[in-house]
C-alpha angles and dihedrals in degrees: 000000000000129000092264092059093064119096119227093259092051091058090054128085124275128220095271092053090049091049092049093049095049091047092048097040102035104017092237132127113221128187132231087245093059092043091054092047092054093045088050089052090054096050098253105151114233129189120267111283113259097192101053117168116262092233125047092226095054112133124233125195111254122226112259115239095249095051090044089056091049092051092047090052088052092048087051093047091054091045094245091124134022115258109262122229095218126035093229094053119115116241 
C-alpha cells in the first residue's frame, strides 16, 4: 500500500502514539477513555462505543484539565486539530 492509499485518519496518530507523546513530553499517563473524551470534545469522530455501560446513568471519570491540555497538545502535534491560541479555548 503506498502513501496515497491511506485515508486521513490512518495517517494520524493512534491512541498508543498519543499516550507515548504525552508521557514523554509531559510526564503524565493518560487513558484511552481520556483521549476519547478529548477527541470527542474536539469534534474528531470516533466509531460507535462497543463497551457501553449497562445503565444510562452510569458515571464515567472525566478527564482532568491538566491531562486534557496535554492530550490537546498531542493532537496538535500530530496534526489532528489546529493549534489553539489560548489554552482554555475549545478545539
